[in-house]
C-alpha positions in Angstrom: -48.2 16.3 -236.9 -47.5 16.2 -240.7 -49.1 19.9 -241.2 -46.7 21.0 -237.9 -43.5 19.2 -240.0 -44.7 21.0 -243.1 -45.0 24.9 -241.8 -41.3 24.4 -239.9 -39.8 22.9 -242.8 -41.3 26.0 -245.2 -39.6 28.2 -242.3 -36.3 26.0 -242.3 -35.9 26.2 -246.8 -36.5 30.0 -246.0 -33.5 30.3 -244.5 -31.1 28.1 -246.2 -32.7 29.8 -249.4 -31.1 33.5 -248.4 -28.4 34.6 -250.1 -25.0 35.0 -248.1 -24.5 38.9 -247.3 -20.7 37.9 -247.1 -20.0 36.5 -251.0 -16.2 35.8 -253.2 -15.5 38.7 -255.6 -16.3 37.7 -259.2 -12.3 37.8 -259.8 -11.6 36.5 -256.3 -7.9 34.6 -256.0 -6.6 31.9 -253.7 -4.2 33.5 -251.1 -1.1 31.3 -249.8 -0.3 30.5 -246.7 0.1 33.4 -245.3 3.1 35.0 -243.1 0.5 36.1 -240.8 0.9 40.2 -240.8 -2.6 41.5 -240.1 -3.3 45.2 -240.9 -6.8 47.3 -240.1 -7.2 50.3 -242.2 -9.8 53.2 -241.0 -11.6 50.1 -240.5 -15.3 50.6 -239.1 -18.1 48.6 -239.1 -21.8 49.0 -237.9 -24.7 46.7 -237.9 -28.0 48.2 -239.1 -27.8 51.8 -237.9 -25.4 51.3 -234.9 -21.7 51.8 -235.4 -19.4 49.0 -233.4 -16.2 50.0 -234.8 -15.0 53.5 -236.0 -12.1 54.5 -237.3 -9.6 51.4 -236.2 -5.7 51.7 -237.4 -3.9 48.5 -236.4 -1.0 46.3 -237.8 -0.1 43.1 -235.8 3.4 41.8 -237.3 3.8 38.3 -237.9 4.2 35.4 -234.9 3.3 38.6 -232.3 0.8 37.9 -229.6 -2.1 40.9 -229.4 -4.0 40.7 -226.5 -7.6 42.7 -226.7 -9.2 44.0 -223.8 -12.0 46.2 -222.9 -15.6 45.9 -221.7 -18.3 43.9 -222.4 -20.2 45.3 -225.6 -16.8 47.4 -226.9 -16.5 45.2 -230.1 -13.7 43.0 -229.5 -14.9 40.1 -230.9 -16.9 42.3 -233.9 -13.1 43.6 -234.3 -11.6 39.4 -234.9 -14.4 38.6 -236.8 -13.8 40.7 -239.0 -10.1 39.0 -240.5 -12.3 35.8 -241.7 -14.8 37.7 -243.2 -17.7 36.4 -241.1 -18.7 40.0 -241.5 -17.5 42.8 -244.3 -16.1 46.1 -243.4 -18.4 48.9 -243.3 -15.6 51.2 -244.3 -11.9 50.6 -245.0 -9.9 47.5 -245.2 -8.3 44.4 -243.4 -5.1 43.6 -244.8 -3.3 39.7 -244.4 0.3 40.6 -246.0 -1.0 43.3 -248.0 -4.3 42.0 -249.5 -7.8 42.8 -248.9 -9.3 40.2 -247.3 -12.2 40.7 -249.8 -9.9 40.1 -253.1 -9.2 36.2 -251.8 -11.7 33.4 -251.6 -13.5 32.7 -248.3 -12.2 29.5 -248.2 -8.7 30.2 -249.1 -8.9 33.0 -246.0 -10.4 30.6 -243.7 -7.7 28.3 -244.2 -5.2 31.2 -242.8 -7.5 31.0 -239.8 -7.8 28.8 -236.2 -10.3 30.0 -234.0 -10.6 29.0 -229.9 -13.4 30.5 -228.6 -15.3 30.0 -225.1 -18.0 28.0 -226.9 -16.2 24.7 -228.5 -18.2 23.5 -231.1 -18.4 19.6 -231.7 -20.2 16.9 -232.7 -22.1 13.9 -231.8 -19.5 11.9 -233.4 -15.8 10.3 -232.4 -13.0 12.6 -231.3 -11.0 11.2 -234.3 -13.5 12.9 -236.5 -14.6 16.0 -234.3 -10.2 17.0 -234.4 -10.1 16.1 -237.9 -13.1 17.6 -239.0 -12.5 18.6 -242.5 -8.8 17.5 -242.9 -9.5 14.1 -243.8 -5.9 12.9 -244.7 -4.4 13.3 -240.9 -2.5 10.1 -240.0 -2.4 8.6 -236.6 1.0 10.1 -235.4 -0.1 13.6 -236.1 -3.8 12.9 -234.6 -1.3 11.9 -231.6 1.3 14.4 -231.4 -1.5 17.0 -231.6 -3.1 15.5 -228.7 0.1 15.4 -226.5 0.6 18.9 -227.6 -3.0 20.1 -226.3 -2.5 18.0 -223.0 -5.4 15.7 -224.1 -3.7 12.6 -224.8 -3.8 11.0 -221.7 -7.3 11.5 -221.3 -8.2 10.4 -224.4 -6.8 7.2 -224.4 -7.8 6.6 -220.7 -11.5 6.5 -222.7 -12.8 2.5 -224.0 -12.4 3.7 -227.3 -9.9 6.0 -227.1 -9.8 8.3 -230.2 -13.1 6.1 -231.6 -14.8 7.2 -228.5 -18.2 8.7 -229.3 -18.3 12.1 -227.1 -22.2 12.7 -227.7 -24.0 15.8 -228.9 -21.8 19.3 -228.0 -19.8 16.7 -226.3 -21.8 16.5 -223.5 -20.1 13.4 -222.4 -16.6 15.1 -221.9 -15.7 18.3 -218.7 -15.5 21.6 -220.0 -11.5 21.4 -219.4 -11.6 18.2 -221.7 -13.5 20.0 -225.0 -11.3 22.9 -224.7 -8.2 20.5 -224.9 -9.9 19.0 -228.3 -10.7 22.2 -229.7 -6.9 23.1 -229.2 -5.9 19.6 -230.6 -8.1 20.7 -233.5 -6.6 23.8 -234.6 -3.0 22.4 -233.8 -3.9 20.0 -237.0 -5.2 22.4 -238.8 -1.7 24.5 -238.5 -3.1 27.9 -239.3 -0.4 30.8 -239.2 -3.1 33.2 -237.4 -4.8 31.9 -234.5 -7.7 34.1 -232.2 -8.3 33.2 -229.0 -11.8 34.0 -228.1 -12.1 33.8 -224.0 -10.4 30.5 -224.7 -10.0 30.3 -220.5 -13.1 32.5 -218.9 -15.6 29.3 -218.2 -13.0 27.1 -216.8 -12.4 26.2 -213.2 -8.6 26.7 -212.2 -7.4 23.6 -212.5 -8.7 23.3 -216.0 -7.7 26.3 -216.8 -4.2 25.8 -216.0 -4.0 22.6 -218.3 -5.7 24.6 -221.0 -3.5 27.3 -220.6 -0.4 24.9 -220.7 -1.6 23.3 -223.8 -2.3 27.1 -225.5 1.3 27.7 -225.0 2.1 25.1 -227.6 -0.3 26.6 -229.5 0.4 30.0 -230.4 4.3 29.3 -230.8 5.2 31.0 -234.2 2.0 32.0 -234.8 0.2 35.3 -235.3 -2.1 35.7 -232.2 -4.8 37.7 -231.4 -6.1 37.2 -227.5 -9.7 38.2 -226.1 -10.0 37.9 -222.5 -11.4 39.2 -219.6 -8.8 38.0 -217.2 -5.9 40.3 -217.3 -3.7 36.8 -216.4 -4.3 35.8 -219.9 -3.0 38.7 -221.2 -0.7 40.0 -219.0 2.6 38.2 -221.2 1.1 39.4 -224.5 4.0 41.7 -226.7 1.4 44.1 -227.0 -2.0 45.0 -225.5 -5.0 47.1 -227.3 -8.1 48.7 -225.0 -11.2 49.0 -226.8 -13.7 51.4 -225.7 -17.0 52.8 -227.2 -15.7 50.9 -231.1 -12.5 52.6 -230.8 -8.5 51.9 -229.8 -8.2 54.0 -226.7 -4.7 52.7 -225.3 -2.1 50.5 -226.9 1.4 49.0 -225.3 2.9 46.6 -223.2 1.1 45.3 -219.7 3.8 47.7 -216.9 3.0 50.5 -219.6 -0.4 50.6 -219.7 -0.6 50.3 -215.6 1.7 53.0 -215.3 -0.7 55.5 -217.2 -3.6 55.1 -214.8 -5.9 54.9 -217.6 -8.8 52.7 -218.6 -6.5 49.2 -218.6 -5.4 50.4 -215.3 -9.3 50.9 -214.7 -10.0 47.4 -216.1 -7.3 45.6 -213.9 -8.5 47.2 -210.8 -11.4 45.8 -212.0 -11.0 42.7 -212.9 -7.8 41.5 -210.9 -8.9 39.6 -207.8 -7.6 41.1 -205.1 -9.6 44.1 -206.4 -9.0 47.6 -206.6 -6.6 47.6 -203.8 -4.6 45.9 -205.4 -4.0 48.3 -208.2 -0.7 50.1 -206.9 1.0 46.9 -206.0 0.6 45.3 -209.3 2.1 48.2 -211.1 5.6 47.2 -209.1 5.0 43.8 -211.4 
């Protein structure tokens, strides 16, 4: 058993000793609170030799809601992951308020961004610790306000220890909808000007999705929001929709305008609506 442990620890430390691929520049500076303006300038990205994104040009105005749709593997998540520098672009630049994200510190950049994804990361700790993770100076009043806005207040305070209830590894003692609402409360506490919603409701049942959607409406208010979704119902009210196919933006516009084009978005809409392709013509009247 000791020999097995030693072998395992050697492999673990080999990984821990790896130098990060994304690092701060020597002259990196602290980015102040952002207005939320994002611009992709001739952005291309590849994993190894495979190009995932090619020649992306996109500007997102502060406080607007941009929906990103497309088939699986088209590069939607990769595109938004370039904003907090989970990866660096291969070509071009990503700018926030006109500043190249590679010129500022990662810590100050990531303070500008909150992410609510399909896979909620929760720890074997209390609800309070999970929501306030990385933000120790959170008052009880601010915590309660965030829980109320996330429609999580009632279920949290029905638990035996309320916000001090331990929720188990990965939040296993909670339902999917409850975990997602805690993730939204965490984003509300962080109060970042830029919000990324990556398939935030795709794994929920209908009842849970409705509660989470109401909580998300509170969260997106006043923020620059990028929404990745397979369900068209979650993107039709966006200020703008971009369709990504083959690593590039093939269509851009509002829901009704894109349906009228009869192109890729219309095809996706027909595939993803619950009534199937036969609903496409009627849907264009919405």
